[in-house]
NUVO-651743 format. One line per 4 residues: number of its first residue (from 0); their letters; for each residue x, y, z of C-alpha. Coordinates in steps of 0.2 Angstrom, whole numbers. Each point is the difference from the previous one (the first is absolute). Layout:
<vexdrens>
NUM> A> X,Y,Z | ...
</vexdrens>
This chain:
<vexdrens>
0> MPSV> -348,-235,158 | 4,2,-19 | -11,-6,-13 | 6,-12,-14
4> RLHG> -9,-4,-16 | 2,-17,-6 | -2,2,-19 | -3,-15,-11
8> AFSI> -12,-12,-10 | -10,-3,15 | -17,3,-6 | 0,-13,-15
12> ANTG> -8,-17,2 | 18,-8,1 | 4,-11,16 | 19,4,-1
16> DQLL> -2,19,0 | -12,0,15 | 11,-12,10 | 14,12,-3
20> QVAT> -8,14,8 | -6,-10,16 | 18,-7,2 | 7,17,-2
24> RQAL> -12,6,12 | 4,-14,12 | 18,4,-1 | -1,18,3
28> KHHA> -12,-2,15 | 16,-10,8 | 13,11,-7 | -7,17,0
32> PDWR> -15,-1,13 | -3,19,0 | -2,2,-18 | -18,3,-6
36> VELS> -3,-10,-16 | -11,5,-16 | -3,-10,-14 | -1,7,-19
40> APQL> 0,-7,-18 | -1,7,-17 | -17,-1,-10 | 6,-11,-13
44> PDPF> -14,2,-13 | -3,-17,-8 | -15,-9,7 | 12,-17,2
48> WRHR> 8,6,16 | -18,0,9 | 5,14,12 | -8,2,18
52> WDAS> 5,14,12 | -10,-5,16 | 8,-8,16 | -5,-17,-6
56> RGHG> 12,0,-14 | 14,10,10 | -3,-13,14 | -5,11,14
60> VAIQ> 6,17,-8 | -10,10,-14 | 12,3,-16 | 0,18,-7
64> PTPI> 0,0,-19 | 13,10,-9 | 0,7,-18 | 8,-10,-14
68> DPDG> 11,15,-2 | 4,4,18 | 13,13,-2 | -12,14,2
72> WSGW> -11,-7,13 | -1,11,16 | -2,-15,11 | 18,-3,1
76> TETE> 4,16,10 | -11,-9,14 | 13,-13,2 | 15,0,11
80> LLVL> 8,-17,-6 | -3,-11,-15 | 4,-18,-3 | -2,-7,-18
84> GGGG> -5,-17,-2 | 5,-14,0 | -5,-12,-14 | 3,-1,-18
88> LISR> -1,19,-5 | 15,1,-11 | -9,0,-17 | 0,7,-17
92> DPRF> -17,4,2 | -1,20,0 | -16,-2,11 | 12,-7,14
96> AAFF> 9,17,2 | -14,3,12 | 8,-11,12 | 16,12,0
100> PTTT> -6,18,3 | 12,15,-2 | 1,7,18 | 11,8,13
104> IPTA> -8,-11,13 | 13,-11,8 | -3,-17,-9 | 7,-18,2
108> WNAI> -2,-14,-12 | -8,-16,8 | 6,-16,-8 | -5,5,-18
112> GFHH> 3,-12,-14 | -3,-3,-19 | -17,-6,-6 | 6,-10,-14
116> AAAI> 19,-3,-5 | -3,1,-19 | -9,16,2 | 14,9,6
120> DGWT> 15,-5,-10 | 9,13,-9 | -10,13,9 | 0,18,-5
124> GEMA> -12,14,-2 | -11,10,12 | -5,-14,11 | 18,-5,3
128> DCIT> 4,18,4 | -14,2,11 | 4,-15,11 | 19,4,0
132> RSAR> -4,17,7 | -11,-6,14 | 13,-13,4 | 14,13,1
136> DARY> -10,12,11 | -5,-12,12 | 6,1,16 | 0,-19,1
140> CSVR> -1,-11,-15 | -3,-19,1 | -4,-12,-13 | -6,-18,2
144> DRRS> 11,-8,-15 | 17,2,-6 | -6,3,-18 | -9,16,6
148> AELL> 17,5,9 | 9,-3,-16 | -12,10,-10 | 2,15,12
152> ADRG> 18,-2,0 | 2,1,-19 | -9,16,2 | 12,7,13
156> VTDV> -10,-4,16 | 12,-11,10 | -5,4,19 | -14,-14,-1
160> AIVP> -4,-13,13 | -6,-18,-6 | -12,-6,13 | -12,-14,1
164> DPCL> -20,2,-3 | -7,7,16 | -14,-13,0 | 14,-13,4
168> ALEL> -2,6,17 | -18,2,1 | -10,-8,14 | -18,-2,2
172> PAFK> -10,-10,11 | -3,-18,-4 | -15,-4,-12 | -14,-8,10
176> SESN> -8,-14,-9 | -5,-17,3 | 14,-13,1 | 4,-12,-14
180> ARRT> 9,-16,3 | 4,-2,-18 | 14,9,-7 | -6,15,-11
184> IGIS> 9,7,-16 | -5,18,-6 | 2,4,-18 | 0,17,-7
188> PGRA> 3,-3,-19 | 4,16,-12 | -1,6,-18 | 13,-15,-4
192> FRLR> -14,-12,1 | -9,9,-14 | 15,4,-10 | 8,-17,1
196> PAFA> -15,-12,0 | 10,-15,-3 | 11,5,16 | -16,3,10
200> TRFL> -8,-18,-5 | 17,-9,5 | 0,9,16 | -17,-5,5
204> VSLD> 2,-16,-4 | 15,-2,10 | -10,10,15 | -14,-11,0
208> RLAG> 11,-16,0 | 11,6,13 | -15,6,11 | -8,-18,-2
212> RYDC> 17,-8,6 | 2,11,15 | -19,1,4 | 0,19,-1
216> DLVF> -13,13,-2 | 2,13,-13 | -7,17,0 | 1,13,-14
220> FAFT> -1,19,3 | 6,16,-8 | 13,8,11 | -6,17,-7
224> PLYD> -16,3,-8 | 9,13,-12 | 7,-14,-10 | -6,-17,-6
228> PDIA> -14,-4,12 | -8,-10,-14 | 14,-10,-3 | 1,-8,18
232> AQAA> -19,-4,-2 | 2,-8,-16 | 16,-10,5 | -10,-7,16
236> EEIP> -14,-6,-12 | 13,-12,-9 | 4,-9,17 | -16,-9,8
240> RARF> 9,0,18 | 3,19,-2 | -10,15,6 | 0,18,-4
244> VTPT> -1,13,14 | -1,19,0 | 9,10,14 | -8,15,7
248> DALD> 14,12,-1 | 19,1,0 | 2,-5,19 | -12,-15,-1
252> TWRR> 10,-5,-16 | 17,1,10 | -8,-10,14 | -7,-14,-12
256> VGEL> 18,-2,-6 | 6,-1,17 | -11,-15,5 | 5,-11,-16
260> DGYI> 13,-15,1 | 6,6,-17 | -3,14,-12 | 2,1,-19
264> TSRY> 0,19,-7 | 5,11,-15 | -2,15,11 | 15,10,7
268> HGAI> -9,4,17 | -7,-17,-1 | 16,-8,2 | 5,12,14
272> AALA> -16,-4,9 | 6,-18,0 | 18,4,5 | -4,13,14
276> QRVP> -13,-14,8 | 12,-15,-3 | -12,-9,-13 | 9,-12,-12
280> LLVI> 0,9,-17 | 1,-3,-18 | 1,15,-12 | -7,0,-18
284> DEYR> 11,14,-6 | -9,8,-14 | 11,16,0 | 16,-9,-8
288> NARA> -1,-2,-18 | 10,2,-16 | -1,19,2 | 5,0,18
292> QRSK> 11,-13,7 | -1,9,17 | -16,1,9 | -5,8,18
296> LTEL> -4,-18,4 | 17,-6,-4 | 7,16,10 | -11,-5,15
300> FGDV> 6,-17,1 | 18,4,-3 | -2,12,15 | -8,-13,11
304> HPDD> 10,-15,-6 | 18,-2,-1 | 0,-13,-14 | 0,3,-19
308> VHAN> -19,5,-3 | 0,-10,-17 | 4,-15,8 | -12,3,15
312> PNIV> -15,-13,1 | -11,14,5 | -1,8,-16 | -9,-6,-15
316> FPFD> 3,11,-17 | -16,-4,-12 | 7,9,-15 | 16,-10,0
320> EQDD> -5,-16,-10 | 13,-10,8 | -7,3,18 | -8,-15,7
324> ADQA> -12,4,14 | -2,-18,6 | 16,1,10 | -5,16,8
328> LEWL> -17,-6,5 | 8,-16,7 | 12,10,11 | -15,10,6
332> FDNE> -11,-15,5 | 15,-9,8 | 9,15,8 | -6,11,16
336> STPT> 16,10,1 | -1,19,-2 | 15,13,0 | 3,10,16
340> LDTA> -3,18,-2 | 11,5,15 | 13,10,-10 | -13,9,-12
344> RQRL> -10,6,16 | 16,6,7 | 3,10,-16 | -18,6,1
348> DQHW> 3,7,17 | 15,9,-6 | -10,7,-15 | -13,7,11
352> HDLV> 14,7,13 | 8,9,-15 | -17,7,-8 | -6,7,16
356> AALD> 17,7,5 | 2,9,-17 | -18,7,1 | 2,4,18
360> RSVP> 14,11,-3 | -11,10,-12 | -13,4,14 | 2,17,8
364> S> 4,-3,19
</vexdrens>
């Protein structure tokens, strides 16, 4: 029974990273049932990350902390196989080198992507070299977006699979709550509400008007406690019919999204939580701006939807002065359709087959 270490940002208080390790463990249980899975994460030093290492943060598995400079860490010698990611680990931040250790252990990249597109344009230097070396040495290399594949190709790494985010196939037991005969729309606003107050005001006025017309309940919550929980609470105070709730953990957050009749979010994995659970979705894409015309959300929608994402009613661009949120909100309240994910999930099945096969060949018989 080979041991495999999943190494990523699993200790931080970010819902998306926690969901990723749960989705990865779920997939490996199906595709490699004899593998013994362990978790590790770098000890990023800033208190902002709000690390926890116990089994509650690991959702049943304790997380082993690794040093911020892990290259000399003796613990890697105890690992037979290594899976890096996924998540937005491609960054200029030199601390993120800890996600890409130098090692002879057979390694696979699991749907890694960029964090912010503007932060990696014109990418050179030690971090670019570190990540390029890791991708080149991996037995299997997969990224979750075309921009990351282009970035690696520019540096000579072309054997790269572009795969959907693993959370698109995550399956959890249904959330058990009191039934609500009224439609409920969930909202997880982000920093655009703080940076573009005029946009926020117009958006909330339209939201309140449409909720009244369609007789809907509005519930605000932060998709992740790591970013902007106060923004959701403050926005809820602007609408008398709205209420603010605090999910207990990442899995509770996922299930709360699943019981909604519509969801508005600015978070990447918030959008995935809605897509995976067939909840009508409106995205406030605050990653795309004048510096970055591409974002991980437009990449996601371009992957899921065949349509031109810039004409897609599921996306609002708050930093585009010409963008009108009213039309997108009308669509959300008046539309119950969601994209099918059959193709994305088939691609994920192939991803796990290829990842396991590549690492399995490295295990001595």
